[in-house]
N, C-alpha and C positions, 0 to 999 in steps of 0.2 A: 894643763898646756898637752896639747899635743903630738903624742912620741914619734908617729910616725909620718911619712913625707905624704903631703897634699895630699895627694892621688891619689895613694893609696889608700889613705880616709877615707875619702868622696867613697871609692871603692866602697868601702866598710860600712860607711852610712848606708847607700843606696838600698832605698826603701821597695821594691819589687808593687807593693803593692800601690801605692802613689803613681808610680810611674804605669801600671796598668793599658791605660788611654793617652798615653803619649809613644810617638814616635816621630824622634827631630835631631838630626847630628851636631852637635855641640861642640864648638875649638875652643877649647879652655887654652889660654894663655895668661900663664904662671908665671910675671916673671922672677928673679930671685932664685930659681932653678934655674941650674944646668938643662936638665932632657926635656922633652915636650918640645912649642908644641902636643897638646892632643886631641885625639877626635874621639871625641864621647859619645854614644851611640847609645839610646835609650830606644828602646820599641818593643812594644804592647809589654811592658815588667822586668826585661830584660835588660841590660847594660854589658858593651861592649868597649874598652877602652882600648886603642893604636897610637903608634907614635902621629902625629899629623909629616905629612908628606906635599909637598904643594905640586900640583900637579899629577899624584898619583893618588892620596885620598879623595873620599867622596865631599863632595864640594860643601859644608857644614851649613844650616838651616840660620845660625844665630853662635857669635865670639863673641866669649864672655873674657875679661880684661881684668888681672886684678893682681897685687904684686902677695910673696909669699904670704908678708904680715897679717897684710890686710884678709888675708883671709883664714889665718889662723884668729884674727879675732873673728869673724862670723861664727868658724866651726867651735869656738869657742865660749859662743854667745852673747860676748862681749860687744858685738856690735851690728848689727840686723845687714839682711843684704836689700832692704832700701832703704836704708839712710848711709849707705853704700854706695849707692846706683846716685843717689841725689845729689852726693857730694860730691860724686866723680872720683871717688878711689876704684868704685868700681863701675868699667867700662860696657854697653855691648852693645854689640852691631850686629841691626838681623829684627828680625823681631820678639818684640818687649814680650808679649804675650808668652812666649816662648822659654823665654829666660827665667818668668815670674812661675812658671812651671817647676824649674828646680828647686824653689826653694823645699814643701814639703816632699818631692823625692831626697833631697841630702842633708836639709839644714831639719827639718822637722820630728830629728828621732829622740831615741833617747840615748845614750851612750852607755 
């Protein structure tokens, strides 16, 4: 089980090498958490996360919506992001290619 909150865990898992050629703004909507949503900015190997405020934050290129429990399963390796997306557990709004880039950035790391 992942001990930290999902966004803290994602920050911990960030693979800067996998993100070297990625520049995108992702809106992360994780249900079951009081905080958020979060604007996750990936810019050439760097990560910045801030609370998203409609109308004042940068417009996201891609929005990812998932429950805290389903994200937990992905982070624990019990569910693949692709399976979650295909089953409707993970919703993607925006460019699918950008969402797919998140797998090596956050989920192909050794814990």
